[in-house]
Legacy VTK file of the C-alpha trace (Angstrom):
# vtk DataFile Version 3.0
C-alpha trace
ASCII
DATASET POLYDATA
POINTS 400 float
-16.315 -200.627 -212.130
-17.898 -204.074 -212.294
-15.127 -205.366 -209.967
-15.322 -202.359 -207.580
-15.341 -203.695 -203.979
-15.613 -200.629 -201.802
-18.707 -198.515 -202.133
-20.794 -196.312 -199.761
-23.286 -199.176 -199.314
-20.449 -201.557 -198.458
-19.257 -199.199 -195.711
-22.754 -198.765 -194.452
-23.019 -202.466 -193.993
-19.718 -202.615 -192.273
-20.964 -199.947 -189.917
-24.212 -201.877 -189.412
-22.317 -205.105 -188.490
-20.030 -203.193 -186.174
-23.102 -201.842 -184.334
-24.665 -205.288 -184.104
-21.652 -206.818 -182.471
-20.882 -203.805 -180.303
-24.272 -204.207 -178.764
-24.214 -207.952 -178.450
-20.763 -208.089 -176.876
-21.600 -205.508 -174.299
-24.423 -207.747 -173.155
-22.819 -211.183 -173.257
-19.940 -210.752 -170.802
-21.969 -208.733 -168.268
-25.261 -210.688 -168.303
-23.785 -213.525 -166.051
-23.008 -210.898 -163.342
-26.663 -209.724 -163.494
-27.925 -213.313 -163.219
-25.679 -213.805 -160.150
-26.990 -210.614 -158.696
-30.626 -211.874 -159.137
-29.798 -215.125 -157.298
-28.847 -217.428 -160.181
-26.108 -220.005 -159.965
-22.926 -220.177 -162.010
-24.604 -222.834 -164.160
-27.567 -220.451 -164.770
-25.123 -217.773 -165.728
-23.627 -220.045 -168.401
-26.998 -220.787 -169.759
-27.398 -217.246 -171.012
-24.846 -217.639 -173.749
-25.834 -221.259 -174.309
-29.463 -220.441 -174.835
-28.645 -217.566 -177.199
-26.296 -219.693 -179.236
-28.600 -222.702 -179.571
-31.710 -220.573 -180.201
-29.728 -218.816 -182.997
-28.397 -222.093 -184.442
-31.696 -224.004 -184.453
-33.769 -221.104 -185.869
-31.158 -219.868 -188.464
-32.055 -222.148 -191.429
-35.725 -220.921 -191.059
-35.068 -217.276 -190.391
-32.514 -217.041 -193.212
-35.000 -218.518 -195.621
-37.747 -216.250 -194.438
-35.554 -213.250 -195.073
-35.324 -214.356 -198.727
-39.128 -214.375 -198.894
-40.038 -211.191 -196.937
-36.983 -209.150 -197.886
-33.624 -208.666 -196.207
-34.185 -204.953 -195.357
-37.567 -205.744 -193.778
-36.004 -208.653 -191.749
-33.216 -206.327 -190.441
-35.692 -203.743 -189.344
-37.986 -206.243 -187.593
-35.104 -208.079 -185.928
-33.547 -204.825 -184.710
-36.832 -203.779 -183.224
-37.456 -207.034 -181.376
-33.853 -207.090 -179.982
-34.493 -203.471 -178.792
-37.572 -204.712 -176.900
-35.368 -207.468 -175.316
-32.909 -204.955 -174.176
-35.701 -202.926 -172.504
-37.029 -206.140 -170.952
-33.571 -207.148 -169.642
-33.380 -203.719 -167.875
-36.854 -203.993 -166.286
-36.879 -207.635 -165.162
-35.824 -208.734 -161.660
-36.012 -212.492 -162.485
-33.072 -214.356 -163.863
-35.373 -217.024 -165.124
-37.256 -214.412 -167.264
-33.846 -213.296 -168.599
-33.087 -216.820 -169.711
-36.546 -217.031 -171.459
-35.964 -213.642 -173.099
-32.531 -214.605 -174.429
-34.241 -217.509 -176.407
-36.289 -214.941 -178.249
-33.218 -212.758 -178.636
-31.372 -215.758 -180.169
-34.047 -216.387 -182.800
-33.947 -212.757 -183.978
-30.243 -212.638 -183.731
-30.042 -215.427 -186.274
-32.386 -213.474 -188.579
-30.210 -210.393 -188.204
-27.009 -212.225 -189.070
-28.463 -214.258 -191.972
-30.190 -211.252 -193.619
-27.228 -208.927 -193.215
-24.796 -211.462 -194.627
-27.080 -212.074 -197.657
-27.548 -208.446 -198.265
-23.798 -207.710 -198.036
-22.822 -210.446 -200.480
-25.303 -208.935 -202.962
-23.116 -205.886 -203.058
-19.970 -207.708 -203.814
-18.500 -208.466 -207.260
-18.397 -212.220 -207.733
-14.684 -212.304 -208.642
-13.795 -210.499 -205.360
-16.258 -212.099 -203.050
-13.891 -213.688 -200.566
-11.960 -210.396 -200.254
-15.140 -208.504 -199.605
-16.355 -210.994 -196.985
-12.994 -210.841 -195.342
-12.901 -207.067 -195.113
-16.532 -207.020 -193.891
-15.759 -209.588 -191.254
-13.219 -207.222 -189.699
-16.154 -205.103 -188.547
-17.291 -207.744 -186.117
-13.761 -208.538 -184.950
-13.199 -204.868 -184.175
-16.431 -204.654 -182.269
-15.728 -207.722 -180.231
-12.318 -206.308 -179.288
-13.700 -203.008 -177.926
-17.104 -203.981 -176.602
-16.170 -205.877 -173.394
-13.983 -203.092 -171.970
-16.721 -200.541 -172.627
-19.341 -202.896 -171.056
-17.453 -203.354 -167.843
-16.694 -199.625 -167.616
-20.451 -198.967 -167.930
-21.262 -201.696 -165.416
-18.885 -200.293 -162.864
-20.138 -196.809 -163.110
-23.822 -197.133 -164.002
-24.849 -200.687 -163.182
-26.805 -203.214 -165.249
-29.298 -200.679 -166.576
-26.603 -198.640 -168.152
-25.578 -201.696 -170.136
-29.236 -202.148 -171.345
-29.527 -198.469 -172.237
-26.303 -198.670 -174.289
-27.454 -201.797 -176.028
-30.901 -200.305 -176.615
-29.400 -197.147 -178.194
-27.235 -199.210 -180.515
-30.281 -201.290 -181.485
-32.128 -198.100 -182.385
-29.127 -197.121 -184.540
-29.214 -200.635 -186.105
-32.847 -200.195 -186.981
-32.266 -196.670 -188.492
-29.476 -197.994 -190.680
-31.594 -200.909 -191.825
-34.556 -198.623 -192.550
-32.459 -196.525 -194.896
-31.046 -199.513 -196.855
-32.058 -199.869 -200.513
-34.990 -202.299 -200.425
-34.247 -203.272 -204.036
-31.234 -205.262 -202.840
-33.561 -208.020 -201.756
-33.978 -210.525 -204.608
-37.430 -211.716 -203.614
-39.095 -209.888 -206.442
-37.011 -211.806 -208.892
-37.706 -215.231 -207.329
-39.442 -217.914 -209.191
-43.030 -218.678 -208.423
-42.244 -222.379 -208.326
-42.172 -223.852 -204.793
-38.770 -224.059 -203.215
-37.722 -225.867 -200.071
-37.517 -223.572 -197.038
-34.185 -224.891 -195.857
-31.044 -225.011 -198.038
-30.232 -228.589 -197.167
-27.110 -229.021 -199.386
-25.469 -226.037 -197.768
-26.490 -227.263 -194.266
-24.910 -230.713 -194.764
-21.725 -229.229 -196.261
-21.629 -226.662 -193.354
-21.202 -229.486 -190.835
-17.569 -228.927 -191.690
-17.903 -225.653 -189.800
-19.431 -227.475 -186.824
-16.438 -229.810 -186.565
-13.918 -226.969 -186.405
-16.015 -224.263 -184.507
-16.246 -226.861 -181.661
-12.640 -225.956 -180.988
-13.343 -222.261 -181.183
-16.103 -222.596 -178.595
-13.556 -224.338 -176.280
-11.012 -221.546 -176.779
-13.444 -218.743 -176.267
-14.686 -220.210 -172.947
-11.553 -221.741 -171.561
-8.268 -220.356 -173.020
-8.066 -217.802 -170.181
-8.782 -220.375 -167.474
-6.217 -222.718 -169.107
-3.645 -219.944 -169.150
-4.225 -219.275 -165.509
-3.882 -222.949 -164.680
-0.462 -223.232 -166.316
0.774 -219.881 -164.948
0.657 -217.729 -168.115
-0.127 -214.061 -167.824
-1.975 -212.104 -168.952
-4.838 -214.651 -168.963
-6.300 -213.058 -172.120
-3.012 -213.609 -174.008
-4.366 -216.378 -176.284
-7.513 -214.422 -177.339
-5.459 -211.212 -177.909
-2.916 -212.922 -180.180
-5.768 -214.684 -181.972
-7.570 -211.415 -182.708
-4.378 -209.639 -183.941
-3.581 -212.585 -186.321
-7.154 -212.538 -187.779
-7.085 -208.701 -188.192
-3.822 -208.744 -190.118
-4.280 -211.892 -192.266
-7.906 -212.178 -193.262
-7.979 -209.509 -195.903
-4.888 -211.025 -197.591
-6.274 -214.494 -197.627
-9.502 -213.211 -199.077
-7.673 -211.585 -201.878
-5.630 -214.713 -202.551
-8.687 -216.956 -202.487
-10.306 -214.906 -205.159
-7.172 -215.360 -207.283
-6.142 -218.961 -206.683
-9.408 -220.594 -205.630
-11.391 -220.756 -202.400
-10.786 -224.476 -201.891
-7.053 -223.918 -201.973
-7.330 -221.601 -199.011
-10.055 -223.520 -197.131
-8.463 -226.968 -196.824
-5.032 -225.630 -195.622
-6.987 -223.492 -193.101
-8.631 -226.656 -191.753
-5.162 -228.248 -191.363
-3.917 -225.168 -189.431
-6.955 -225.151 -187.070
-6.283 -228.717 -186.138
-2.536 -228.163 -185.699
-3.232 -225.161 -183.524
-5.503 -227.094 -181.216
-3.101 -230.008 -181.123
-0.345 -227.627 -179.957
-2.581 -226.387 -177.186
-3.175 -229.899 -175.963
0.392 -231.226 -175.929
2.493 -228.367 -174.592
1.776 -226.067 -171.708
4.065 -223.027 -171.801
3.692 -219.346 -172.668
5.569 -219.811 -175.927
3.442 -222.760 -176.949
0.283 -220.843 -176.168
1.336 -217.962 -178.455
2.427 -220.313 -181.206
-0.908 -222.158 -180.910
-2.823 -218.899 -181.083
-0.931 -217.881 -184.211
-1.441 -221.181 -185.980
-5.092 -221.490 -185.003
-5.745 -217.840 -185.900
-4.189 -218.301 -189.403
-6.562 -221.212 -190.007
-9.741 -220.076 -188.194
-9.576 -216.473 -189.411
-9.270 -217.379 -193.038
-11.465 -220.522 -193.204
-14.818 -218.778 -193.063
-14.496 -216.211 -195.967
-13.147 -218.971 -198.192
-15.888 -221.412 -197.245
-18.733 -218.864 -197.774
-17.303 -217.671 -201.181
-16.903 -221.312 -202.282
-20.439 -222.319 -201.314
-22.135 -219.220 -202.736
-20.918 -220.110 -206.274
-23.725 -222.772 -206.255
-26.430 -220.640 -204.571
-28.728 -218.339 -206.446
-29.141 -214.737 -205.246
-32.696 -215.486 -204.128
-31.547 -218.275 -201.774
-28.591 -216.484 -200.020
-30.509 -215.915 -196.850
-31.305 -219.535 -196.604
-27.713 -220.417 -197.391
-26.375 -218.126 -194.640
-28.938 -219.485 -192.245
-27.619 -223.026 -192.807
-24.047 -221.879 -192.368
-24.944 -220.005 -189.130
-26.782 -223.074 -187.833
-23.805 -225.285 -188.167
-21.212 -222.703 -186.914
-23.218 -221.693 -183.808
-24.052 -225.249 -182.859
-20.396 -226.043 -182.898
-19.472 -223.065 -180.797
-22.140 -223.840 -178.132
-21.373 -227.596 -178.100
-17.627 -226.996 -177.923
-18.038 -224.728 -174.904
-20.315 -227.099 -173.065
-18.458 -230.291 -174.162
-14.987 -229.150 -173.406
-16.105 -227.860 -170.115
-17.363 -231.310 -169.069
-14.379 -233.053 -170.497
-11.872 -230.683 -168.811
-13.703 -231.119 -165.466
-13.202 -234.876 -165.706
-9.980 -235.399 -167.547
-8.172 -232.030 -167.607
-7.737 -229.356 -170.299
-5.040 -231.071 -172.287
-7.123 -234.151 -173.283
-10.201 -231.953 -173.859
-8.310 -229.733 -176.285
-6.961 -232.959 -177.867
-10.420 -234.147 -178.561
-11.256 -230.709 -180.095
-8.145 -231.087 -182.286
-9.319 -234.516 -183.400
-12.821 -233.226 -184.422
-11.113 -230.418 -186.366
-8.907 -232.877 -188.219
-11.961 -234.953 -189.087
-13.440 -231.863 -190.780
-11.005 -232.371 -193.733
-12.164 -235.779 -194.908
-15.737 -234.879 -194.107
-15.530 -231.752 -196.325
-13.928 -233.644 -199.181
-16.690 -236.258 -198.992
-19.587 -233.778 -198.685
-18.471 -231.519 -201.576
-18.385 -234.610 -203.922
-21.733 -235.731 -202.714
-23.575 -232.445 -202.567
-21.769 -230.004 -204.882
-19.935 -231.817 -207.652
-22.878 -234.155 -208.507
-25.197 -231.293 -209.186
-24.673 -228.786 -211.980
-25.202 -225.054 -211.427
-29.003 -224.158 -211.581
-28.515 -222.178 -214.815
-25.658 -221.171 -217.028
-25.900 -217.549 -215.943
-24.655 -218.494 -212.494
-21.159 -219.134 -213.756
-18.815 -216.418 -214.799
-17.652 -216.667 -218.454
-14.218 -215.234 -217.554
-11.383 -217.079 -215.666
-11.840 -216.662 -211.898
-12.819 -218.572 -208.747
-14.962 -220.950 -210.821
-11.765 -222.713 -211.879
-11.285 -223.617 -208.279
-11.909 -227.389 -208.593
LINES 1 401
400 0 1 2 3 4 5 6 7 8 9 10 11 12 13 14 15 16 17 18 19 20 21 22 23 24 25 26 27 28 29 30 31 32 33 34 35 36 37 38 39 40 41 42 43 44 45 46 47 48 49 50 51 52 53 54 55 56 57 58 59 60 61 62 63 64 65 66 67 68 69 70 71 72 73 74 75 76 77 78 79 80 81 82 83 84 85 86 87 88 89 90 91 92 93 94 95 96 97 98 99 100 101 102 103 104 105 106 107 108 109 110 111 112 113 114 115 116 117 118 119 120 121 122 123 124 125 126 127 128 129 130 131 132 133 134 135 136 137 138 139 140 141 142 143 144 145 146 147 148 149 150 151 152 153 154 155 156 157 158 159 160 161 162 163 164 165 166 167 168 169 170 171 172 173 174 175 176 177 178 179 180 181 182 183 184 185 186 187 188 189 190 191 192 193 194 195 196 197 198 199 200 201 202 203 204 205 206 207 208 209 210 211 212 213 214 215 216 217 218 219 220 221 222 223 224 225 226 227 228 229 230 231 232 233 234 235 236 237 238 239 240 241 242 243 244 245 246 247 248 249 250 251 252 253 254 255 256 257 258 259 260 261 262 263 264 265 266 267 268 269 270 271 272 273 274 275 276 277 278 279 280 281 282 283 284 285 286 287 288 289 290 291 292 293 294 295 296 297 298 299 300 301 302 303 304 305 306 307 308 309 310 311 312 313 314 315 316 317 318 319 320 321 322 323 324 325 326 327 328 329 330 331 332 333 334 335 336 337 338 339 340 341 342 343 344 345 346 347 348 349 350 351 352 353 354 355 356 357 358 359 360 361 362 363 364 365 366 367 368 369 370 371 372 373 374 375 376 377 378 379 380 381 382 383 384 385 386 387 388 389 390 391 392 393 394 395 396 397 398 399
C-alpha cells in the first residue's frame, strides 16, 4: 500500500487540474478576438498571452514559496477566487487596456495555482513512483487543452464573449469548491522548521534554466507551427500540434514508469536530445512528412522531459519547500515559452521560419551541457538535508 499510486485524492487533483486548464484554454484563444473587437491591434492581442505568461513566470518563485508558508489548500482557494473575479471583470469591461491590466493580476494568481497544486499533488505520490504519478497527472492538462479551444469557439459563436467569461467563471467556482474540500493536513507548513529559510529556492531555479532553454522551442511551436504549415502548403494547419498531443498522451505514462525504474536522469537527457533533433528537423526540411516526423520526435522528448526533471529535482527538496521548488520550475518554463513565442516571431519576420526554428534547436541543444554543469554545481556538491530524505531501498536514488 505504501507504493499505491491511484487514490481518490489523486483523481480529485486530476479533476482539479483538468478544470483549471479547461477554464484557461477557453479564455486564451478567444481573448485576442475580444481585444480586436474593443479596438486593440494585433500586437495588443498578442500581449494578452505574453502578459499572462510573464506575470506568471516572474511571480512564481514568490507565490510558490508563499504557498509553503500559508498552506497549499488555502492558496488554491484564494487563487481560484481571485481568478473568478478576473473572469467577471473580463465580462464587464469595455476597454482592452483594462483587460491587459487584469491579465497581469490573473498571471500572478495563475502561478500560485499551478505551484500550490503541483506541490499538493506530489505530496500524495509514493517516492518510488513519483515520475509515473506526475506523468499520469500531467495528462489531465493535456486532455483539457485538447478539448477547451473547440468548446470556446463554439461558445463564442453562439453566445459571444460573455458566454466565455460565464463558462470560465463557473469553472473557477468549481475549482474553488474542490480546493475548499481538500485535506488541509496535506500542507507541510505545520511541520516546517522555525529557522529562517530563503523565500526562493535558488538551486532549483538555476537548474531549471535547462527548462527555459528547451521551452523556448515549445513557445515557438505553439505560436507558429500552424502558420509555418500554411506557408509550406501543409494541411490541416493544426497537424503538428495534433500529432504532438497524441504522442504525449501515449508515451508520457510509459516514460514515467520507466524513469522510476531506471533513473530520472536516464530519461531526461535523452529527452533533451530528442527535443533538439525535433526542432532541427523542423528547420531543415519543409514537407508534410518531415512535419509529422518532427512532431513525433519533439513530442517524445518534450512530453517526457518534464516529469523526469521534476522527479529528479524533488529528491533533493524537502516536503516543506515543494511549493517554492515548483515556483522556480514554473518561472523558468513560462519565461522560455513567452520568450520563444516573441523571439521566434521577430526572427521569422526578418529571416524566415527555417532559421528561426534552427536557433530554437540550437538553444535546446545547449540545454544538455548546461544541465550537466548545473547539476554538478548545485546538486552533487550538496548532500541531502537529512538522512531521512533518502530512501533506504534501491530506487530512483541510484540514478547518478
